[in-house]
Residue frames as qw, qx, qy, qz and C-alpha x, y, z in Angstrom:
[[0.914, -0.174, -0.333, -0.154, 77.35, 141.50, 36.60],
 [0.193, -0.663, 0.662, -0.291, 79.20, 140.06, 39.60],
 [0.769, 0.024, -0.639, 0.009, 80.42, 136.53, 40.24],
 [0.538, -0.700, 0.188, -0.429, 79.78, 136.17, 44.00],
 [0.764, -0.413, 0.496, -0.021, 81.88, 132.95, 44.46],
 [0.806, 0.539, -0.239, 0.050, 84.91, 131.87, 42.46],
 [0.780, -0.517, 0.235, 0.263, 88.08, 130.17, 43.41],
 [0.481, 0.848, -0.221, 0.035, 90.64, 132.23, 41.33],
 [0.219, -0.712, 0.667, -0.019, 93.60, 130.84, 43.37],
 [0.909, 0.003, 0.408, -0.083, 92.81, 127.28, 42.22],
 [0.382, -0.426, 0.652, 0.497, 95.68, 125.58, 40.37],
 [0.550, 0.484, 0.662, 0.158, 93.34, 125.04, 37.43],
 [0.253, 0.955, 0.152, 0.019, 93.84, 128.68, 36.59],
 [0.618, -0.547, 0.248, 0.508, 97.61, 128.62, 36.92],
 [0.539, 0.122, 0.508, 0.660, 98.43, 128.80, 33.21],
 [0.118, 0.429, 0.422, 0.790, 96.06, 131.75, 32.34],
 [0.193, -0.611, -0.608, 0.468, 94.68, 133.36, 35.51],
 [0.039, -0.447, 0.013, 0.894, 95.09, 136.91, 34.17],
 [0.190, -0.026, -0.657, -0.729, 93.46, 136.04, 30.88],
 [0.209, -0.483, -0.850, 0.033, 90.55, 134.46, 32.86],
 [0.123, -0.605, -0.399, 0.678, 90.05, 137.81, 34.70],
 [0.055, 0.317, -0.339, -0.884, 90.28, 139.79, 31.42],
 [0.204, -0.223, -0.816, -0.492, 87.67, 137.50, 29.75],
 [0.164, -0.578, -0.726, 0.336, 85.37, 138.02, 32.76],
 [0.033, -0.546, -0.130, 0.827, 85.52, 141.81, 32.32],
 [0.119, 0.147, -0.588, -0.787, 85.03, 141.60, 28.60],
 [0.217, -0.352, -0.875, -0.253, 81.92, 139.50, 29.21],
 [0.313, -0.632, -0.144, -0.694, 80.51, 142.20, 31.56],
 [0.779, -0.507, -0.338, 0.151, 81.42, 140.53, 34.76],
 [0.222, 0.791, -0.215, 0.529, 83.07, 143.58, 36.37],
 [0.303, -0.626, 0.523, -0.492, 83.35, 142.25, 39.79],
 [0.792, -0.012, -0.610, -0.021, 84.25, 139.00, 41.41],
 [0.572, -0.644, 0.388, -0.328, 84.51, 137.64, 45.00],
 [0.580, 0.407, -0.700, 0.085, 87.47, 135.29, 45.29],
 [0.810, -0.498, 0.091, -0.296, 87.00, 132.59, 47.89],
 [0.293, 0.528, -0.765, 0.226, 90.15, 131.17, 49.58],
 [0.890, -0.337, 0.030, -0.305, 89.80, 127.77, 51.25],
 [0.911, 0.092, -0.178, 0.360, 93.55, 126.69, 50.94],
 [0.267, -0.959, 0.091, -0.026, 96.16, 128.26, 53.16],
 [0.808, -0.019, 0.104, 0.580, 99.56, 127.19, 51.82],
 [0.275, -0.602, 0.048, 0.748, 101.90, 130.30, 51.66],
 [0.141, 0.004, 0.572, 0.808, 101.74, 130.44, 47.84],
 [0.063, -0.618, -0.750, -0.228, 97.88, 130.39, 48.00],
 [0.268, -0.777, -0.358, 0.442, 97.79, 133.17, 50.48],
 [0.265, -0.439, 0.277, 0.813, 100.22, 135.35, 48.51],
 [0.052, 0.240, 0.689, 0.682, 98.22, 134.88, 45.26],
 [0.139, -0.711, -0.689, -0.004, 95.02, 135.63, 47.07],
 [0.281, -0.698, -0.171, 0.636, 96.38, 138.85, 48.53],
 [0.183, -0.207, 0.469, 0.839, 97.54, 139.91, 45.16],
 [0.012, 0.448, 0.801, 0.397, 94.14, 139.08, 43.54],
 [0.178, -0.802, -0.557, 0.117, 92.03, 141.02, 46.04],
 [0.305, -0.520, -0.010, 0.797, 94.34, 144.04, 45.80],
 [0.152, 0.142, 0.602, 0.771, 93.09, 144.50, 42.24],
 [0.397, 0.129, 0.098, -0.903, 90.13, 146.74, 41.33],
 [0.722, 0.064, -0.310, -0.616, 86.87, 144.82, 41.11],
 [0.722, -0.013, -0.689, 0.064, 88.04, 141.77, 43.09],
 [0.494, -0.593, 0.350, -0.531, 87.04, 141.24, 46.73],
 [0.368, 0.214, -0.899, 0.101, 87.80, 138.21, 48.87],
 [0.795, -0.424, 0.095, -0.423, 86.24, 135.79, 51.34],
 [0.367, 0.374, -0.823, 0.219, 88.28, 133.18, 53.42],
 [0.714, -0.381, 0.292, -0.510, 87.37, 130.41, 55.61],
 [0.209, -0.279, 0.937, 0.003, 88.09, 126.77, 56.72],
 [0.648, 0.085, -0.508, -0.561, 86.09, 124.47, 54.37],
 [0.840, -0.312, 0.286, -0.339, 84.48, 121.54, 56.13],
 [0.914, 0.305, -0.256, 0.083, 86.75, 119.23, 54.12],
 [0.508, 0.428, -0.468, 0.583, 89.74, 120.63, 56.00],
 [0.511, -0.744, -0.047, -0.428, 87.97, 121.11, 59.43],
 [0.891, -0.402, -0.065, 0.201, 90.45, 118.75, 61.17],
 [0.619, 0.256, -0.019, 0.742, 93.26, 121.18, 60.05],
 [0.122, -0.910, -0.255, -0.302, 91.60, 124.21, 61.74],
 [0.628, -0.719, 0.018, 0.297, 94.09, 124.53, 64.60],
 [0.639, -0.079, 0.305, 0.702, 96.92, 124.89, 62.08],
 [0.275, 0.384, 0.381, 0.795, 95.27, 127.77, 60.14],
 [0.208, -0.823, -0.526, 0.048, 93.06, 129.57, 62.50],
 [0.362, -0.648, 0.033, 0.670, 95.83, 132.18, 63.26],
 [0.261, 0.008, 0.567, 0.781, 96.36, 132.70, 59.50],
 [0.023, -0.613, -0.689, -0.386, 92.69, 133.11, 58.90],
 [0.305, -0.796, -0.367, 0.372, 92.33, 135.56, 61.76],
 [0.304, -0.473, 0.238, 0.792, 95.10, 137.74, 60.19],
 [0.193, 0.209, 0.669, 0.687, 93.65, 137.60, 56.71],
 [0.073, -0.737, -0.663, -0.112, 90.29, 138.85, 57.93],
 [0.262, -0.669, -0.140, 0.681, 91.85, 142.17, 58.97],
 [0.209, -0.037, 0.496, 0.842, 92.11, 143.08, 55.29],
 [0.338, 0.429, 0.258, -0.797, 89.36, 145.48, 54.33],
 [0.440, 0.301, -0.570, -0.625, 88.96, 143.86, 50.93],
 [0.170, -0.099, -0.980, 0.034, 87.63, 140.66, 52.57],
 [0.402, -0.209, -0.069, -0.889, 83.96, 140.95, 52.67],
 [0.852, -0.244, -0.084, -0.456, 82.89, 137.61, 54.15],
 [0.347, -0.418, 0.830, -0.129, 84.02, 134.54, 56.13],
 [0.859, 0.233, 0.384, -0.246, 83.68, 131.39, 54.04],
 [0.694, -0.227, -0.382, -0.567, 83.11, 129.12, 52.67],
 [0.118, -0.235, 0.846, -0.463, 82.37, 127.30, 55.99],
 [0.747, -0.078, -0.052, -0.659, 79.85, 124.80, 57.02],
 [0.644, -0.183, 0.727, -0.153, 79.17, 121.04, 56.91],
 [0.570, 0.403, -0.549, -0.459, 79.64, 118.35, 54.28],
 [0.666, -0.207, 0.674, -0.243, 78.31, 114.87, 55.04],
 [0.847, 0.479, -0.091, -0.211, 78.45, 113.77, 51.46],
 [0.606, 0.506, -0.548, 0.276, 82.26, 113.35, 51.28],
 [0.719, -0.686, 0.015, -0.112, 82.80, 113.59, 55.09],
 [0.616, 0.519, -0.399, 0.439, 86.57, 114.19, 54.71],
 [0.001, -0.364, 0.566, -0.740, 86.59, 115.45, 58.31],
 [0.178, -0.334, -0.893, 0.242, 84.64, 113.77, 61.20],
 [0.159, -0.707, -0.517, -0.456, 81.16, 115.24, 61.69],
 [0.528, -0.728, -0.330, 0.286, 81.84, 116.30, 65.26],
 [0.475, -0.300, 0.132, 0.816, 84.92, 118.27, 64.23],
 [0.154, 0.417, 0.505, 0.740, 83.10, 119.82, 61.34],
 [0.289, -0.805, -0.475, -0.206, 80.38, 121.11, 63.65],
 [0.581, -0.614, -0.140, 0.515, 82.92, 122.40, 66.18],
 [0.384, -0.098, 0.278, 0.875, 84.87, 124.35, 63.54],
 [0.014, -0.609, -0.556, -0.566, 81.65, 125.62, 61.95],
 [0.433, -0.821, -0.360, 0.097, 80.56, 127.03, 65.38],
 [0.575, -0.479, 0.031, 0.663, 83.99, 128.59, 65.94],
 [0.304, 0.156, 0.397, 0.852, 84.11, 130.32, 62.68],
 [0.159, -0.754, -0.525, -0.361, 80.51, 131.68, 63.11],
 [0.486, -0.767, -0.235, 0.346, 81.62, 133.11, 66.37],
 [0.466, -0.213, 0.218, 0.831, 84.65, 134.75, 64.68],
 [0.096, 0.460, 0.521, 0.713, 82.28, 136.24, 62.01],
 [0.318, -0.822, -0.468, -0.065, 80.08, 137.52, 64.71],
 [0.518, -0.653, -0.065, 0.549, 82.93, 139.22, 66.53],
 [0.359, -0.160, 0.394, 0.831, 84.34, 140.68, 63.25],
 [0.419, 0.612, 0.298, -0.601, 80.88, 141.63, 62.07],
 [0.153, 0.347, -0.697, -0.608, 81.28, 139.80, 58.81],
 [0.860, 0.119, 0.011, -0.496, 78.64, 137.85, 56.89],
 [0.441, -0.333, 0.827, 0.105, 79.23, 134.19, 56.14],
 [0.626, 0.342, -0.507, -0.484, 79.16, 131.94, 53.10],
 [0.636, -0.246, 0.660, -0.315, 77.85, 128.60, 54.05],
 [0.436, 0.239, -0.809, -0.314, 78.54, 125.24, 52.35],
 [0.612, -0.115, 0.608, -0.493, 75.86, 122.66, 53.33],
 [0.570, 0.273, -0.662, -0.402, 75.82, 119.32, 51.60],
 [0.700, -0.200, -0.674, -0.128, 73.64, 116.42, 52.96],
 [0.388, -0.152, -0.607, 0.677, 73.76, 118.09, 56.38],
 [0.166, -0.588, -0.284, -0.739, 70.71, 120.38, 56.42],
 [0.636, -0.685, -0.343, -0.096, 69.42, 119.46, 60.00],
 [0.700, -0.372, -0.148, 0.592, 72.83, 119.85, 61.68],
 [0.320, 0.272, 0.141, 0.896, 73.62, 123.01, 59.64],
 [0.301, -0.657, -0.347, -0.597, 70.33, 124.55, 60.59],
 [0.709, -0.596, -0.348, 0.143, 70.82, 123.65, 64.27],
 [0.603, -0.158, -0.067, 0.779, 74.19, 125.41, 64.38],
 [0.164, 0.385, 0.252, 0.873, 72.99, 128.43, 62.54],
 [0.414, -0.729, -0.477, -0.264, 70.14, 128.93, 64.92],
 [0.595, -0.646, -0.200, 0.435, 72.56, 130.03, 67.63],
 [0.369, -0.257, 0.203, 0.870, 74.01, 132.76, 65.32],
 [0.307, 0.736, 0.597, 0.089, 70.90, 134.43, 64.10],
 [0.004, -0.936, 0.010, 0.353, 72.68, 137.90, 64.14],
 [0.365, -0.382, 0.623, 0.577, 75.29, 136.68, 61.56],
 [0.593, 0.558, -0.120, -0.568, 74.26, 137.57, 58.01],
 [0.560, -0.167, 0.803, 0.120, 74.18, 134.21, 56.19],
 [0.573, 0.498, -0.364, -0.540, 74.32, 133.14, 52.51],
 [0.834, 0.035, 0.549, -0.032, 73.54, 129.50, 51.49],
 [0.073, 0.628, -0.565, -0.530, 76.09, 128.94, 48.68],
 [0.221, 0.241, -0.860, -0.392, 75.55, 126.93, 45.55],
 [0.609, 0.075, 0.503, -0.609, 71.91, 125.90, 46.37],
 [0.352, 0.156, -0.791, -0.476, 70.66, 122.69, 44.81],
 [0.155, 0.102, 0.883, -0.430, 68.08, 121.60, 47.28],
 [0.032, -0.515, -0.805, -0.293, 64.34, 121.18, 47.04],
 [0.191, -0.677, -0.255, -0.664, 61.47, 123.66, 47.68],
 [0.712, -0.630, -0.310, 0.012, 61.08, 122.63, 51.27],
 [0.710, -0.220, -0.092, 0.663, 64.74, 123.34, 52.00],
 [0.232, 0.386, 0.171, 0.876, 64.57, 126.67, 50.22],
 [0.407, -0.717, -0.336, -0.455, 61.48, 127.67, 52.10],
 [0.737, -0.566, -0.257, 0.266, 63.21, 126.88, 55.38],
 [0.568, -0.040, -0.013, 0.822, 66.34, 128.92, 54.62],
 [0.046, 0.486, 0.236, 0.840, 64.28, 131.89, 53.57],
 [0.547, -0.729, -0.344, -0.227, 62.17, 131.77, 56.71],
 [0.704, -0.463, -0.175, 0.509, 65.33, 132.16, 58.60],
 [0.061, 0.959, -0.012, -0.276, 66.11, 135.39, 56.70],
 [0.588, -0.354, 0.504, 0.524, 69.10, 133.98, 54.84],
 [0.434, 0.649, -0.365, -0.507, 70.25, 134.84, 51.22],
 [0.846, 0.093, 0.521, 0.059, 70.50, 132.05, 48.72],
 [0.088, 0.661, -0.523, -0.531, 72.95, 131.70, 45.80],
 [0.895, 0.322, 0.293, -0.094, 72.45, 129.65, 42.66],
 [0.237, -0.533, 0.644, 0.495, 75.32, 128.41, 40.41],
 [0.229, 0.355, -0.677, -0.603, 75.59, 126.72, 37.09],
 [0.149, 0.147, 0.974, -0.091, 73.39, 123.71, 38.03],
 [0.373, 0.532, 0.445, -0.617, 70.33, 125.78, 37.43],
 [0.400, 0.595, -0.362, -0.595, 71.11, 125.80, 33.70],
 [0.183, -0.220, 0.944, 0.165, 71.55, 122.09, 33.28],
 [0.456, -0.035, -0.613, -0.644, 69.18, 120.27, 30.95],
 [0.541, -0.288, -0.790, 0.002, 68.21, 117.81, 33.69],
 [0.207, -0.102, -0.550, 0.803, 67.65, 120.56, 36.33],
 [0.295, -0.494, -0.490, -0.655, 63.89, 121.18, 35.70],
 [0.577, -0.617, -0.524, 0.108, 63.18, 120.56, 39.45],
 [0.464, -0.309, -0.183, 0.810, 65.81, 123.10, 40.55],
 [0.020, 0.210, 0.289, 0.934, 64.42, 125.67, 38.14],
 [0.440, -0.613, -0.561, -0.340, 60.88, 125.02, 39.57],
 [0.578, -0.536, -0.400, 0.468, 62.37, 125.60, 43.04],
 [0.325, -0.096, 0.035, 0.940, 64.14, 128.83, 41.86],
 [0.134, -0.541, -0.500, -0.663, 60.72, 130.19, 40.74],
 [0.530, -0.742, -0.410, -0.030, 59.84, 130.48, 44.43],
 [0.582, -0.155, -0.195, 0.774, 62.95, 132.53, 45.23],
 [0.017, -0.942, -0.231, 0.244, 62.23, 136.15, 46.24],
 [0.595, 0.682, -0.022, 0.426, 64.16, 138.49, 44.02],
 [0.130, -0.888, 0.253, -0.363, 65.55, 140.45, 46.98],
 [0.712, -0.531, 0.457, -0.047, 67.38, 137.45, 48.53],
 [0.926, 0.293, 0.198, 0.134, 68.93, 135.95, 45.39],
 [0.094, -0.787, 0.500, 0.347, 72.57, 135.93, 44.44],
 [0.902, 0.426, -0.037, -0.053, 74.40, 134.18, 41.61],
 [0.373, -0.706, 0.572, 0.187, 77.84, 132.61, 41.26],
 [0.659, 0.482, -0.542, -0.197, 80.05, 130.28, 39.19],
 [0.807, -0.462, 0.367, -0.021, 81.98, 128.32, 41.98],
 [0.693, 0.655, -0.286, 0.093, 84.67, 128.31, 39.32],
 [0.191, 0.370, -0.721, -0.554, 86.58, 126.24, 38.33],
 [0.165, 0.170, 0.969, -0.069, 83.66, 123.84, 39.01],
 [0.285, 0.565, 0.703, -0.325, 80.06, 123.56, 37.77],
 [0.034, -0.133, 0.437, 0.889, 80.30, 125.10, 34.31],
 [0.536, 0.384, 0.330, -0.676, 76.80, 126.09, 33.04],
 [0.783, 0.344, 0.515, -0.054, 75.01, 124.12, 30.28],
 [0.578, 0.809, -0.059, -0.089, 76.29, 126.17, 27.30],
 [0.282, 0.700, -0.635, 0.165, 79.98, 125.38, 28.30],
 [0.825, -0.391, 0.344, -0.220, 79.36, 122.23, 30.38],
 [0.960, 0.133, 0.039, 0.241, 82.35, 119.95, 30.38],
 [0.442, 0.651, -0.197, 0.586, 84.76, 122.85, 30.31],
 [0.422, -0.228, -0.478, 0.735, 86.62, 124.37, 33.18],
 [0.086, -0.887, -0.449, -0.071, 84.31, 127.04, 34.65],
 [0.418, -0.012, -0.119, 0.901, 85.40, 130.57, 34.96],
 [0.061, 0.502, 0.415, -0.756, 83.80, 133.92, 36.07],
 [0.214, 0.195, -0.428, -0.856, 82.93, 134.99, 32.49],
 [0.276, -0.221, -0.871, -0.340, 80.45, 132.04, 32.29],
 [0.033, 0.361, 0.682, -0.635, 78.25, 133.48, 35.06],
 [0.284, 0.238, -0.221, -0.902, 76.48, 135.32, 32.31],
 [0.410, -0.109, -0.826, -0.371, 74.78, 132.06, 31.24],
 [0.247, -0.405, -0.812, 0.342, 73.37, 131.67, 34.82],
 [0.095, 0.333, 0.162, -0.924, 72.26, 135.37, 34.85],
 [0.379, 0.099, -0.497, -0.774, 70.38, 134.76, 31.59],
 [0.406, -0.240, -0.877, -0.097, 68.69, 131.53, 32.82],
 [0.188, -0.366, -0.658, 0.630, 67.77, 133.10, 36.12],
 [0.187, 0.285, 0.001, -0.940, 66.29, 136.12, 34.51],
 [0.444, -0.054, -0.684, -0.575, 64.25, 133.88, 32.25],
 [0.330, -0.297, -0.863, 0.240, 63.07, 131.91, 35.24],
 [0.091, -0.401, -0.454, 0.790, 62.01, 135.15, 36.93],
 [0.310, 0.696, 0.624, 0.175, 60.35, 136.38, 33.81],
 [0.068, -0.951, -0.017, 0.300, 62.31, 139.69, 33.59],
 [0.635, 0.732, -0.186, 0.160, 64.95, 141.11, 31.40],
 [0.799, 0.002, -0.278, 0.534, 68.58, 140.32, 31.95],
 [0.212, 0.478, -0.186, 0.832, 69.44, 144.06, 32.57],
 [0.545, -0.582, 0.033, -0.603, 66.62, 144.58, 35.14],
 [0.935, -0.280, -0.214, 0.028, 67.60, 141.26, 36.72],
 [0.701, 0.157, -0.301, 0.627, 71.23, 142.17, 37.05],
 [0.085, -0.565, 0.184, -0.800, 70.31, 145.44, 38.81],
 [0.756, -0.514, -0.076, -0.398, 68.26, 143.58, 41.24],
 [0.913, -0.094, -0.246, 0.313, 71.17, 141.09, 41.98],
 [0.398, 0.459, -0.242, 0.756, 73.55, 144.03, 42.31],
 [0.408, -0.620, 0.073, -0.667, 71.31, 145.53, 44.90],
 [0.929, -0.335, -0.125, -0.093, 71.38, 142.23, 46.86],
 [0.744, 0.224, -0.265, 0.571, 75.23, 142.05, 46.55],
 [0.099, 0.535, -0.247, 0.802, 75.44, 145.48, 48.14],
 [0.656, -0.540, 0.018, -0.527, 73.09, 144.49, 50.95],
 [0.958, -0.262, -0.093, 0.065, 74.84, 141.29, 51.79],
 [0.820, -0.014, -0.084, 0.566, 78.49, 141.96, 51.18],
 [0.192, -0.878, -0.068, 0.434, 78.59, 145.73, 51.23],
 [0.476, -0.117, 0.482, 0.726, 80.36, 145.73, 47.88]]
């Protein structure tokens, strides 16, 4: 199994980060993609250390929450992306739910990072919350950039739209929640060759461990639920996701 999106540099892992990684491996999660969205020197140093390890790759990008800080970090981001262990630019996109940065700035920074990804021939991990129309409008201008919709929680119409554009879609722990029947119904419509899974750790712990800090080991619960939704065995399902990971990230 692979956790395609976890924030291992998060301070919530400060006391037991190495143990978290060990527990993931013991649970059968042999590979992880660590996503960096904070660019303090200590975060960057830790990120570089983590992705130097076997089985851990990286993604880095200016999150829409920090879009108004982009000018301060774009040089750092450009330098980070030279590392061959970084397999995507992200997470980037638009967030109109919290709107910590003005919408106009979010859109501008989203476009600039998509252009960067195009130039560096990297796929992108997209955060889209309450901003589907604007997100779709921006992405239409970058059809040659391989795109993953991270942490999908939308309805069937939204899923159908993203799939029509040729994008990959990732589900996280929400699909396991007791009250997520509608999301599971939507996931039934997901073609197996475009599906990825993630934890978004330390957030969104799946139902069996809900209320706890999430960690990569817990992605197994999402694999089990997704395999059940698809009506296939977990081992067969894991092989299909692995193939998608290779197709999208090259990992």
